[in-house]
Structures are given as C-alpha cells and as structure tokens.
C-alpha positions as CSV (number, residue, x, y, z in Angstrom):
1,M,-29.6,-10.6,-3.1
2,V,-26.5,-13.1,-2.7
3,E,-26.3,-15.8,-0.9
4,I,-24.5,-16.2,2.3
5,L,-21.8,-18.9,1.7
6,K,-22.2,-22.0,4.0
7,R,-18.4,-21.9,5.4
8,H,-16.5,-23.1,8.3
9,L,-12.9,-21.9,9.0
10,D,-12.2,-24.8,11.5
11,K,-8.4,-25.0,9.7
12,S,-7.6,-21.6,9.6
13,N,-8.3,-21.3,12.7
14,Q,-6.5,-24.4,14.0
15,I,-3.6,-22.8,12.3
16,W,-3.4,-19.4,13.9
17,S,-3.5,-21.3,17.6
18,E,-0.3,-22.7,16.4
19,A,1.1,-19.4,15.1
20,S,0.7,-17.9,18.2
21,N,2.8,-20.0,20.1
22,I,5.8,-20.0,17.7
23,I,5.7,-16.6,16.1
24,L,6.3,-13.4,16.9
25,S,2.7,-11.8,17.1
26,G,1.9,-15.2,15.0
27,C,2.5,-13.3,11.9
28,Q,4.7,-11.3,9.6
29,L,2.5,-8.3,9.0
30,Y,0.7,-6.3,11.5
31,S,-1.9,-5.5,8.8
32,K,-2.5,-9.0,7.9
33,G,-2.9,-9.9,11.1
34,P,-6.6,-11.2,12.5
35,E,-7.5,-8.3,14.9
36,T,-7.3,-6.2,11.2
37,H,-10.6,-8.2,10.0
38,I,-13.3,-9.6,11.8
39,Q,-12.1,-13.0,14.0
40,G,-14.6,-15.5,13.9
41,V,-16.1,-14.6,10.9
42,S,-13.2,-13.6,8.6
43,P,-10.4,-16.0,7.4
44,I,-7.1,-15.6,8.9
45,Y,-5.1,-17.5,6.0
46,I,-4.9,-17.6,2.4
47,E,-4.0,-20.8,0.8
48,K,-3.9,-20.1,-2.9
49,G,-4.7,-17.3,-5.4
50,K,-6.1,-17.1,-8.9
51,A,-6.4,-13.9,-11.3
52,A,-8.8,-11.8,-8.3
53,H,-9.7,-14.9,-6.2
54,V,-8.3,-16.4,-2.8
55,W,-9.2,-19.2,-1.0
56,D,-8.8,-20.1,2.3
57,P,-7.4,-23.3,4.0
58,D,-10.9,-24.5,4.3
59,G,-11.4,-24.3,0.8
60,N,-13.8,-21.2,0.6
61,E,-13.6,-18.5,-2.1
62,Y,-13.6,-14.7,-2.1
63,I,-13.0,-12.2,-4.8
64,D,-10.0,-10.3,-2.6
65,Y,-9.6,-6.2,-3.3
66,D,-6.9,-5.5,-1.1
67,M,-4.2,-8.0,-3.0
68,G,-1.8,-9.1,-0.7
69,L,-1.8,-4.8,1.1
70,G,-1.3,-3.5,-2.8
71,P,1.7,-6.0,-4.4
72,I,-0.6,-8.0,-6.5
73,L,-1.2,-5.4,-9.4
74,L,-2.2,-7.5,-12.5
75,G,-3.2,-10.9,-10.6
76,Y,-2.6,-13.7,-8.8
77,Q,-0.5,-16.8,-10.9
78,Y,0.0,-13.9,-13.7
79,Q,1.1,-16.0,-16.3
80,A,3.9,-13.6,-18.1
81,V,5.4,-13.1,-14.3
82,D,5.3,-16.5,-13.3
83,D,6.6,-17.7,-16.3
84,A,9.7,-15.0,-16.3
85,V,10.2,-16.1,-12.6
86,I,10.5,-19.8,-13.7
87,A,12.4,-19.2,-16.4
88,Q,15.0,-17.3,-13.9
89,L,15.0,-20.1,-11.6
90,K,16.1,-22.3,-13.9
91,R,18.9,-20.1,-14.6
92,G,19.4,-19.4,-10.7
93,M,18.2,-17.1,-8.1
94,G,21.0,-15.2,-7.2
95,F,25.1,-15.7,-8.2
96,S,28.3,-14.7,-6.4
97,L,28.7,-11.5,-8.8
98,V,26.3,-9.3,-9.7
99,A,23.7,-10.6,-12.8
100,P,22.7,-8.6,-15.7
101,I,19.4,-8.6,-15.2
102,E,19.4,-5.9,-12.2
103,V,21.0,-3.6,-15.6
104,E,17.8,-5.2,-17.6
105,Y,15.8,-3.5,-14.7
106,A,17.4,-0.3,-14.1
107,K,17.0,0.9,-17.8
108,L,13.4,0.1,-17.6
109,C,12.9,2.0,-14.0
110,V,15.0,5.0,-15.5
111,E,13.4,4.8,-18.9
112,N,10.0,5.3,-17.1
113,I,9.8,7.1,-14.1
114,P,10.8,10.2,-13.9
115,C,12.9,11.5,-11.0
116,A,14.6,7.8,-11.9
117,E,18.3,8.7,-13.2
118,K,19.9,6.2,-10.9
119,V,18.3,3.8,-8.7
120,R,19.2,1.2,-6.0
121,F,17.1,-1.9,-5.3
122,L,16.2,-3.6,-1.9
123,K,13.4,-6.0,-0.9
124,T,10.9,-3.6,1.3
125,G,9.1,-0.6,1.3
126,S,10.6,-0.1,5.1
127,S,14.3,-0.8,3.6
128,A,13.4,1.8,0.5
129,T,12.7,4.5,2.9
130,E,15.1,4.1,5.1
131,G,17.8,4.5,2.1
132,A,15.9,7.5,0.8
133,V,15.6,9.5,3.8
134,R,19.4,8.1,4.8
135,I,20.6,9.5,1.3
136,A,19.0,12.7,2.3
137,R,20.3,13.2,4.9
138,A,24.1,12.7,3.5
139,Y,23.3,15.2,0.6
140,T,22.4,17.7,2.2
141,G,24.2,17.3,6.1
142,K,21.3,17.7,7.9
143,K,19.0,15.5,10.5
144,H,15.3,16.8,10.8
145,I,13.1,14.7,8.6
146,I,9.3,16.3,7.9
147,R,7.1,13.0,7.4
148,G,3.4,12.1,6.2
149,E,1.0,9.1,7.2
150,Y,3.4,6.0,7.6
151,H,6.3,5.0,5.8
152,G,7.5,1.7,7.6
153,W,8.7,0.1,10.2
154,H,12.7,1.4,10.8
155,E,14.0,3.4,13.7
156,W,13.8,7.3,11.9
157,T,9.8,6.9,11.1
158,T,8.7,4.6,13.8
159,A,9.6,7.0,16.7
160,A,7.3,9.7,15.8
161,E,4.4,7.0,16.1
162,S,2.7,6.8,19.8
163,V,2.6,3.2,20.0
164,R,4.6,0.0,19.8
165,Q,7.9,1.7,20.7
166,G,9.8,-0.8,22.7
167,G,13.8,-0.5,21.7
168,I,13.4,2.8,20.3
169,I,16.3,5.3,21.4
170,D,14.8,8.7,23.0
171,D,17.2,11.0,21.3
172,V,15.9,9.4,18.0
173,R,12.6,11.1,18.3
174,Q,13.8,15.1,18.1
175,Y,14.4,14.3,14.5
176,V,11.6,13.6,13.4
177,H,8.3,15.4,12.5
178,I,4.8,14.2,11.5
179,F,2.2,16.8,9.7
180,D,-1.0,15.9,7.7
181,Y,-1.4,15.5,4.2
182,N,-2.5,19.2,3.0
183,D,-2.0,21.1,5.6
184,F,0.7,23.0,4.1
185,D,0.5,25.4,7.1
186,E,1.5,23.4,9.5
187,L,4.4,22.0,7.4
188,E,5.7,25.9,6.7
189,K,5.5,26.1,10.8
190,L,7.4,23.0,10.7
191,F,10.3,24.0,8.7
192,K,10.5,27.7,10.7
193,T,10.6,25.6,13.8
194,Y,13.7,23.8,12.4
195,A,15.0,26.5,10.1
196,R,17.7,25.3,7.7
197,E,17.8,22.0,10.5
198,V,15.3,19.5,7.7
199,A,16.8,17.3,5.4
200,A,13.8,16.1,3.9
201,V,10.1,16.0,3.7
202,I,8.7,12.6,3.0
203,I,5.1,12.2,1.4
204,E,2.9,10.1,-0.4
205,P,1.7,12.0,-2.8
206,V,-1.5,10.8,-2.3
207,I,-3.6,8.8,-0.3
208,L,-7.4,9.0,-0.4
209,D,-7.7,12.6,-0.3
210,E,-6.7,15.3,-3.6
211,P,-4.1,17.1,-3.0
212,E,-5.6,20.7,-2.1
213,K,-4.4,24.2,-3.9
214,D,-1.4,22.9,-5.6
215,F,-0.4,21.4,-2.3
216,L,2.6,19.0,-4.2
217,N,4.3,21.5,-6.1
218,K,4.1,24.0,-3.4
219,V,5.7,21.2,-0.9
220,Q,8.6,21.1,-3.5
221,E,8.9,24.5,-3.7
222,L,9.3,24.9,0.3
223,C,11.9,21.9,0.3
224,H,14.1,23.7,-2.3
225,I,13.6,27.3,-1.0
226,N,14.8,25.2,2.5
227,G,17.9,23.7,1.5
228,A,15.8,20.4,1.5
229,L,14.7,17.4,-0.5
230,L,11.2,16.4,-1.6
231,I,10.9,12.5,-1.1
232,F,7.7,10.9,-2.9
233,D,7.1,7.5,-0.6
234,E,5.3,6.0,-3.7
235,V,5.5,2.0,-2.5
236,V,2.0,2.0,-2.7
237,D,0.9,4.7,-5.7
238,G,3.9,3.5,-7.9
239,F,2.6,1.4,-10.4
240,R,-0.8,1.7,-9.8
241,F,-1.4,5.3,-10.6
242,S,0.8,4.6,-13.7
243,I,4.2,3.0,-15.5
244,G,5.9,6.1,-13.9
245,G,4.0,6.6,-10.5
246,A,1.9,9.2,-8.9
247,Q,4.8,11.7,-10.0
248,K,3.9,11.0,-13.2
249,Y,0.5,11.5,-13.2
250,F,0.5,14.8,-10.9
251,E,3.6,15.8,-13.0
252,V,5.9,16.9,-10.1
253,T,9.3,15.4,-9.8
254,P,10.3,14.9,-6.6
255,D,14.2,14.9,-6.1
256,L,14.0,10.7,-4.8
257,A,11.0,8.3,-4.5
258,T,10.4,5.3,-3.3
259,F,8.7,2.7,-5.1
260,G,7.6,-1.4,-3.5
261,K,4.6,-3.6,-3.6
262,A,3.5,-3.9,-6.9
263,A,6.6,-3.5,-8.4
264,A,7.1,-7.5,-8.9
265,N,3.1,-8.5,-8.2
266,G,4.1,-10.0,-5.4
267,M,7.9,-10.4,-5.9
268,P,9.8,-9.0,-3.1
269,L,11.1,-5.7,-4.8
270,S,12.0,-2.7,-3.7
271,I,13.3,0.6,-5.4
272,I,15.4,3.8,-4.6
273,A,14.8,6.2,-7.5
274,G,16.7,9.5,-7.5
275,K,18.3,12.5,-9.4
276,R,21.9,11.4,-10.9
277,E,23.9,14.6,-8.9
278,I,22.5,13.3,-5.2
279,M,23.1,9.7,-6.4
280,D,26.3,10.6,-7.5
281,T,27.4,13.3,-4.6
282,V,26.0,10.8,-2.0
283,D,27.5,7.5,-3.4
284,K,31.0,7.3,-1.5
285,Q,29.7,8.6,1.7
286,I,26.6,5.8,2.3
287,F,26.3,2.8,3.4
288,I,23.4,0.7,1.2
289,S,24.4,-2.3,0.9
290,T,22.3,-6.2,1.0
291,T,22.7,-9.3,0.0
292,F,19.5,-9.8,-2.0
293,G,19.1,-6.4,-3.5
294,G,19.7,-8.2,-6.9
295,E,18.0,-11.5,-6.0
296,C,17.2,-12.2,-9.7
297,L,13.2,-13.8,-9.6
298,S,12.1,-10.6,-8.2
299,L,14.0,-8.4,-10.6
300,A,12.9,-10.7,-13.6
301,A,9.3,-10.8,-12.2
302,G,9.6,-7.0,-12.6
303,V,10.9,-7.0,-16.1
304,A,7.8,-8.8,-16.8
305,V,5.5,-6.2,-14.8
306,M,7.0,-3.0,-16.4
307,N,6.8,-4.7,-19.7
308,E,3.2,-5.2,-19.0
309,L,2.6,-1.7,-18.0
310,K,4.5,-0.9,-21.4
311,N,2.5,-3.1,-24.2
312,K,-0.5,-3.2,-22.3
313,D,-3.6,-1.5,-20.9
314,V,-3.0,-2.5,-17.8
315,T,-3.3,1.5,-16.2
316,E,-6.5,1.4,-18.3
317,R,-7.9,-1.1,-17.4
318,I,-7.2,-0.6,-13.3
319,W,-8.7,2.6,-13.5
320,N,-11.9,2.0,-15.3
321,L,-12.3,-0.8,-13.0
322,G,-12.0,1.5,-10.1
323,R,-14.2,4.1,-11.4
324,K,-17.2,1.6,-11.4
325,I,-17.0,0.3,-8.5
326,K,-16.5,3.8,-7.0
327,S,-19.5,5.4,-9.0
328,E,-21.9,2.5,-9.0
329,T,-20.8,1.5,-4.9
330,N,-21.8,5.6,-4.1
331,K,-24.8,5.6,-6.0
332,I,-26.3,2.6,-3.8
333,A,-25.2,4.1,-0.7
334,Q,-27.1,6.9,-1.9
335,H,-30.2,4.6,-2.9
336,I,-30.2,2.9,0.2
337,G,-29.5,6.1,2.3
338,V,-26.4,4.8,4.5
339,N,-23.7,7.3,4.9
340,I,-20.9,5.3,3.4
341,E,-18.9,6.4,0.5
342,L,-16.1,4.9,-1.2
343,K,-12.8,7.6,-1.8
344,G,-9.7,8.3,-3.1
345,Y,-8.6,7.7,-6.8
346,P,-9.9,4.5,-9.3
347,C,-6.9,3.0,-8.6
348,R,-6.5,3.4,-5.1
349,M,-9.9,3.5,-2.8
350,G,-10.9,3.0,0.6
351,F,-14.5,3.2,2.5
352,E,-15.4,5.7,4.7
353,Y,-18.2,4.8,7.5
354,K,-20.4,7.2,9.3
355,D,-23.7,6.8,11.0
356,S,-26.6,9.0,10.6
357,N,-24.9,11.7,12.4
358,G,-21.5,11.7,10.8
359,K,-19.9,9.9,13.6
360,K,-16.9,7.6,12.9
361,D,-16.6,4.7,14.2
362,W,-14.8,1.1,13.3
363,L,-17.9,-0.9,14.4
364,Y,-19.4,0.3,11.5
365,N,-16.5,-0.8,9.1
366,S,-16.5,-4.1,10.9
367,I,-20.3,-4.7,10.4
368,F,-19.6,-3.8,6.3
369,M,-17.0,-5.9,6.1
370,Q,-18.4,-9.3,8.1
371,E,-21.2,-9.1,5.8
372,C,-19.4,-8.8,2.7
373,V,-17.0,-11.6,3.6
374,K,-20.0,-13.5,4.5
375,R,-20.9,-13.3,0.5
376,G,-17.4,-14.0,-0.7
377,V,-15.9,-10.6,-1.1
378,L,-12.6,-10.1,1.2
379,L,-11.8,-6.2,2.1
380,G,-8.9,-4.7,4.0
381,W,-8.2,-0.9,4.3
382,S,-7.7,-0.4,0.7
383,I,-10.1,-0.9,-2.5
384,F,-7.1,-2.0,-5.4
385,P,-8.6,-3.3,-8.4
386,C,-6.2,-5.7,-10.3
387,Y,-5.8,-6.3,-14.1
388,S,-7.4,-9.6,-13.5
389,H,-10.5,-8.5,-11.9
390,T,-13.0,-9.6,-14.5
391,D,-16.4,-7.1,-15.0
392,K,-18.4,-10.3,-13.8
393,D,-16.5,-9.7,-10.3
394,I,-17.1,-6.1,-10.2
395,D,-21.2,-7.1,-11.0
396,F,-20.9,-9.4,-7.8
397,T,-18.9,-7.5,-5.7
398,L,-21.5,-4.8,-6.0
399,N,-24.8,-7.3,-5.4
400,V,-22.5,-7.7,-2.1
401,F,-22.4,-4.7,-1.9
402,E,-25.5,-3.3,-1.6
403,D,-26.8,-6.4,0.5
404,A,-24.0,-5.2,3.1
405,M,-25.3,-1.5,3.0
406,K,-28.5,-3.2,3.7
407,V,-27.6,-4.9,7.0
408,Y,-25.5,-2.2,7.7
409,K,-28.7,0.6,7.9
410,K,-30.9,-1.9,10.1
411,A,-28.0,-2.0,12.5
412,L,-27.6,1.5,12.7
413,Q,-31.8,2.2,12.9
414,S,-31.2,-0.7,15.7
415,G,-30.2,1.6,18.2
416,N,-27.5,-1.2,19.3
417,P,-24.9,-1.9,15.8
418,A,-23.0,-3.6,17.8
419,S,-25.7,-6.6,18.3
420,F,-25.0,-7.1,14.5
421,M,-21.6,-8.7,15.0
422,E,-21.1,-12.4,14.8
423,G,-17.4,-11.9,15.3
424,E,-15.1,-9.5,17.1
425,P,-14.7,-5.8,15.7
426,L,-11.8,-4.9,14.0
427,K,-8.9,-3.1,15.5
428,I,-6.4,-0.1,14.0
429,V,-3.3,-1.3,13.4
430,L,0.2,0.5,13.1
431,G,1.6,-1.3,9.9
C-alpha cells in the first residue's frame, strides 16, 4: 500500500484564479486545463520537471506519464538536449539569414524518416498538418480531405468537429470528412461519394487500436487508385515508435507525414516530410513561410534528440518499460477483479475504464486518476514512458495503480461511485 501524500494546492489554485481573469480560457492548450484533471485534488500547474518527475508550485512531487502531452521523449532537463540548446543559445537563437543547423537537422530527417526526401520545419503539430494538407491540395488540384480523429486547431480540421465552431466559415465544412480508424468500408464510401475530388486522407498511423486486416496498406492503395495522397499525422507517434516513426515500424511509407511533440524533447519544433516529386511540384505554388521555422534553439534540440535515438537504446528502453507497465497493470486488474485495461502499443498507451457490466463513464476515469494523483502519480489521457523513467518509478507506479484499483472496485460496488469523488470529475475536451 502506498501512503497518500499530505498535500495542499493553495499556490496552484491561486495562480489559476488569476489566470482565469487574464488568459483566454485560462490556458494555451485545452487538454492541459484543469477540466481534464480532478479539480480540487489534482494540481493545476507544474513548476519544474526533472527526469520523469514533476513538481507543482506547492512543492508536491509526482511521477509524470503524460510527459507534456507527448513532447518529453527523453526526460525533463535531459542533459544532452539542454547542453545543445545552451551551446546554441551562446551562438544565437535566430539570425537575419538562414542558419546551417537547418540543413544539419534536415539531413538527419531525410536519413531516418522513410518518406522524408524533402522537409519543412514549423513550430506546432497543427501548423504541420495545415501545411501538409495545403501541399496535398496544391499537388492534386482537389479540395476534399478525409481525416481521422484529431489533427489540430486550424480551420480545415476544426470544421469537422461538433464543438467550438465559432469563427469557422460554413463553406469549409463541406470539404472535410471524418471516418473512424480501421473502418475501411466507411472510407470506401467517402471516396465513392466524392469520387475524384479527394486530395488526401490524413490519419494517425495508430492511436491505441492495432491496424486490422492490413488497414494501412489498404488505405494507401485506395488513395493512390483515386489520385489522392496519404498523409500520416505522426505528431504523437513520431520518434516514439522508432527514429523513423510509426511508418518505419509498420513498413508503410506515406506520401507526406507530419512530426512534432517529441521531435525536440519539449522545444517547439514540427516537421512536414514528403516525397521529393510532390515537394518539388508544389514548391512554386504554395506559401508556407514563418520567421520561427528556422529558430535555432529548437533545431539544436532536434539534432540532439536524433543523435540520442541513433546512438543509444532509447526506443528499446521505452518499449521495454511500456511492456512492463502494460502487462503488470493488466495482471493487477485481473487479480483485483476490475474492468480496467491498459491498451495500445508499449510506447503509447491509454486506459479503458468500465464497470462490471461493460459500461464506460468518465466518472470511472476520474476516480482512478484521483486516487493515483493522491499517491504521487500524475496521469493524463495517455501513458507515455520516457527514456528517464526508472525501474523504481515503474514499480512505485504499479503499487499506486493497485491501490487505486482497490478504491475503484469499492466505488463501483458501493452503487454510488460519485460519492468517492473528492474533487470535480474530469471532462472530455477537444484539443
């Protein structure tokens, strides 16, 4: 049994009360906001991180598994990355002309990412997917985009959502269509409905569910038969599955791909990678230009990350840690007798919570996350093992999961699980 921490969240809550008055929505990323955690129990802010641990403004320490929502691949304050950033800082952050480090990083991308024959650098995953879609439309001369679950905040993708539609032009919605991962029949129907009008299909190579019935290869074939491009959104998958992304792991090379999050271990850097023929064809047609695309600190971090992936057992260790977390967590759940499962590939996992009848409810997530954070384990939507998680971290976490599952079981057996909440249940948000 893990002792429940004696904590207070006074500073964290005070900062939030100030933020609510002066920051739109209180934060910059909805998924980091307090609604996605247990208000009153979870910290709202993180003040510092080291390795796989974080501290809130009140000094409480947690083992982190959301890892900045994906960017922290190697660990907080990872020395090789920090040293590279500091060394570049002493030379300058950005200049009046392009910097040689752009070429250095581009060569590493081309060397290691299967579809990367030419690349372009941006700052966010959303901007990268926006750029990839623009390239696809310019190359094919078509307007319609078929997309997967989530690809950022820009108009072309947000127009297909059902919430936060303010400011979206109605006409945009007719050109973007959503289908579910592994639903190849629905994808075929969309291609028939918009015959010869589809510029691209953009999907994550994988989220949690494994591709079924040769899904990725079939999507690629369907795209090419219909004169459309296949875009892999690897903003999350990239560099976690391998140095070449999930496309290398699954041996399916898309026409274009986007990378972000873990590319620079927390520094802002994203990539559009694509085949030379596509990139050269659209070069003089498209406008993708940004002052900070060549910002040197992030590129220095990106080079350092690539070199760590090349020269150390980063991928192997992350996968091994993930295998242990997944297998042991699911064994504990079976032993205790709760309908909780950790799903996904070892480098990118997520919990599924149900009651004894197989019903899902966000309340169930909330109970489990609440009991974990009370004991010093900070969870979000995903479980991302990082290179700096230690065996001690994992063992402690598994003990916390066991305790949390026991509370979870009591809550469901009580007939009134809501009574076990000490704070506000989390809410699902877009972005």
